[in-house]
N, C-alpha and C positions, 0 to 999 in steps of 0.2 A: 144276422146273425154276425155278435161280434166276435172275433180272436177268440175269448177264453171261451162263449158256448160251443163255439166249433172243436176246438180242440177237446170237450171233456166230451161230445157227440162222437167224434170218431173215435175216442179211447175207448171208450163204451163198445162200440159197435164193434169195432178189431178185438175187445177182449171178449164180446158174448160169441163171435166165430171163432175164436184160437183154440187149433185142435179135432175142429170138423171135419176130418178126413174128408167125409165126401163133398163140402164145401168147395166149389170153384175158384181159381182165382180169379173167374171175371165178375163173381155172384162178391166177390170186396170189391173188385172196384168199380161197378155200381153202386157199393154201399158206401163206397164212399166220395163218390159220386154227388149221390143223394144230399149231401151234407152240407159237401161248397157252396156256397154262395158266390154263382157265376158256372160255366162250361168246363168240362174237361174230355179230352181225348187221351186215349191211351194206347200205345202198340209196342208188343215184345215177342221175340222168339229167340228161342238159341241157333247154332247154325246146323242143326240139321236138320235134316228132311221133315215134313209134316207138318200140320197147324200151329198157329203161334199159340207161344203160352198165356196171351189176351189179345184179345181186341175189342175195344170198347169206344163207341164212337172212332173208328179210328179212318171212317170213310167221310169224314166230318169236314167239313174247312176248316181251320182257324187260322190266322194271322201268324205269320212265321217270321215276324221278329228278326233277329238276327239268325235263327237257324241256317236262313238260307244259306248264310254265306260260306255252309261247307259245302253246299253245289258250287258255288262261283268258284270254288277251293280246284273241287274234281274236273272242272271245265277249264280254268288253267293248265292241271296234270293233261286232260284229256287233248288241247292243243298244241300242247308242248310233245303228245306220239306223233300227232300228224304233223308237225313243225317243229324238226328237232333245234334247240337254241331258242326257242318262245320265251322260255321264262327268265330269259337272261335280256329280253328285249327289253327299251327303256323308256321312263313314263317320268315326265315334269309335272313336279309339284307348284300349282298355282297356290297360295292361301287366300285367293279368293274363292277359292272352292273347301275351304277347312268345314266342316260342322259341326255341329254337336256329337258328343259322345265318342273324340275324336283325341285319348287321349296321348298317344303316341305321337300322331301328326302334328298337333299342336306344339310341338317342343322343336319340331325343322324347319328350316327357314326357308324363306320363297326358294323357290326356281331348284329346289334341292333333286335329284334325278335318282328315281328306284328302279329296281328292274322287278318284274313282276315276283320272282322268286320272294324278293326280299318285303312285298305289299301283304304274303299272304300269311306271313305268325302274327304281325300283328291284327290282321283282320280278324285269324278264331282267336288267340291266346288273351286278346285283349279288345276283342270284336271291335275293334276303331270305323266308325262309317265311312270319316275321308278315304281309309283306305281302300276298303271294300266299295268305293264308290271310283275310283281310279280306276280297278279292275272293271268295274261295268263298263265303265267308258272305253275302255282299250277289247276288252272280249264281246259288249256287243248280249243287247239285252236277248237277242232273237238267238244265238250261241246255246245263252244259259240257259233258255227255255228248250232250246234243244236235246241240251245234254240231259236235264232232266226227261225228256219224252226217251231218249236210251235207254237209261236207267231203267225206265216203267214209272215214272211216278207223273201219271194219268192229269192228277188231282192241284197240280204245282203249277203256280205262273210266278215268274216274276213280270210283276208292273210296274215300278219306278226304282229311282235309286231311292237311298238313305236318308230321310227326313228332308222329301221332295214335296213340297207344302202345299204347294199348285195340285200336285197330282193326287193328294192325301183327300183335297178340297173337293176332289171328282170323284172320291172312293176308289181311286186307282193303289186295289193294295196287293201287298204279296202276301201270298195266302197257298198252304197245303195241307196235308193230313197227315194225322201220326202216321198210317198206313207208309203213305210217300216216304215220310222221311227215316224210318226206319229200312228202309228198301234201299233206300239211298246208304245207309251207314253198313247195309247186313253185303251187301255188293263190295265197296270198300273191305269190308273185314275181310270176306271169306278171299280176295284177290290176297291180300293181305297173311291170312294162315295157309291155306293154299297155294301159297306161291306160285299163283296163276291169273290170266289177265282175263279181266271181269271187263269192268267197265274203264281199265286204263290196265298198265303191266301191274305185276304185283310190287314190284319196287316203286312207282307212285304209291301205290295202295299203302302200301307200309309208309311210305314217307308221310301223308295223309293223317294216319293214324297216329304218327310219333309228333305231328304238330297239333292235334287234339292231344293230346295226355299232357300238352304244355297249356292248356285252357287253364283260367285263372279264376274264374267266375266256378264257384265251389257249393256254391249255398243250394241248389237243388239236387239234384239224382244223389253226387257221391256224398252231401252232406247225412244223408242217412243210409250210406252203406261202411260193412265195417271197414273200423283204419286199415290203412294199406291197400286198400283193395285201389287198384289200376285202373282208370275208367278214363276215356277219351270223349272228352263232350262238348257241345257246343250249346250255349244258353243263348233265350232270347227274350228280350223286356221290352214292350210300349204297354200305354197305358191300354188297362185293361186285361193284361197280357203277360204270366209268365211262358214260358215255354224253357224246357230241356232236354237234348235229343244225348243220346249215350253209346257206346260200344264200353260192354262191364268185362273187368278182365279181357281185353283185347287179346295180350299173350298167353295166358292161361290158359292151364284145362278147360276149361269148360266158359267158354264167354256167349252173351247172348246183347241183343239188343236191346233199347227201350226209349218211347219218343213218348213224352210227356208234353201234351200241348192246352195249353187253354184259353178261353176270351171271358167277357163281361165278367170279369174278377177282378173285380174292384180292391176286397180287401188280399192285401199280400200277403198280410204273415198266413191265411188262413189255404190261399195258395201255395203256399211253399208245406202247407203241413198237407193240405192235401199231395202234391209231387213227394214229400219227403213217406208219407204212408202208402202211397203204389210203388215207388222204390223198395219196400222194404217187402211188404208181401213177396211182390216180384222176384225177388233176388233170394224170395224162400222158396219161392215156385221153383224156380230155375236152379239149387242147390237139390231138391226133388228131384230133377227128372236126370241129374247123375251119380244118386245112388244107386 
């Protein structure tokens, strides 16, 4: 299905459902999924106890692309709590390790020394792959996966560094689920919001939210929200995948977390149209819960 046909189908089905109070958000998302060329998974929840706003294919595996960098960031801060001063540990950059998708590190001289603290923002905000690989090498894959299990991300697995073509050829993929990614964002936001320790201290939870608020890729979830809406998000893009995970209005009165992941979605304009449609109906549903 070409983009024009997809968008027309999407507009028609949403128009048909608009204003039907009894229609569930899950039904809206199912309708969007049916017309998407590819697969989509969605999980959203408010900070209140109770069931999620929406859960659609939320426990299925999807490629994480760069969204798993949020877990790498969380592991860095958890290590700092166990080992004070570790955020200031030094990592030397060797230009032989430079890989694609590294606009920040491409401008750095060989032999430059970074602290862990200095590598986190470019890894998140401009999704620098080399910065992420330096942190993976420093922290260790096992520690990152262990952190995921501590969070409750039972179906999340970091199998390789970014752009490790040998591992990719052997189908060693980084995978997660919308429910797992939303769980990670939920505990970060709860720690920041309630001034309590969740996976890390409230101070570090607030630091992670602040870094994600500086995300430069706003083409996914943020693009579908009202102008001026604060969004702490992390996108991910690889072949056939467009992902975005976000805390919407993290310092507002009614925040919610939303994780949207795709696979086999090679029509990228259609994938973004689906992400935007899911975001809009979820935002509307979240707003109704606070009326």
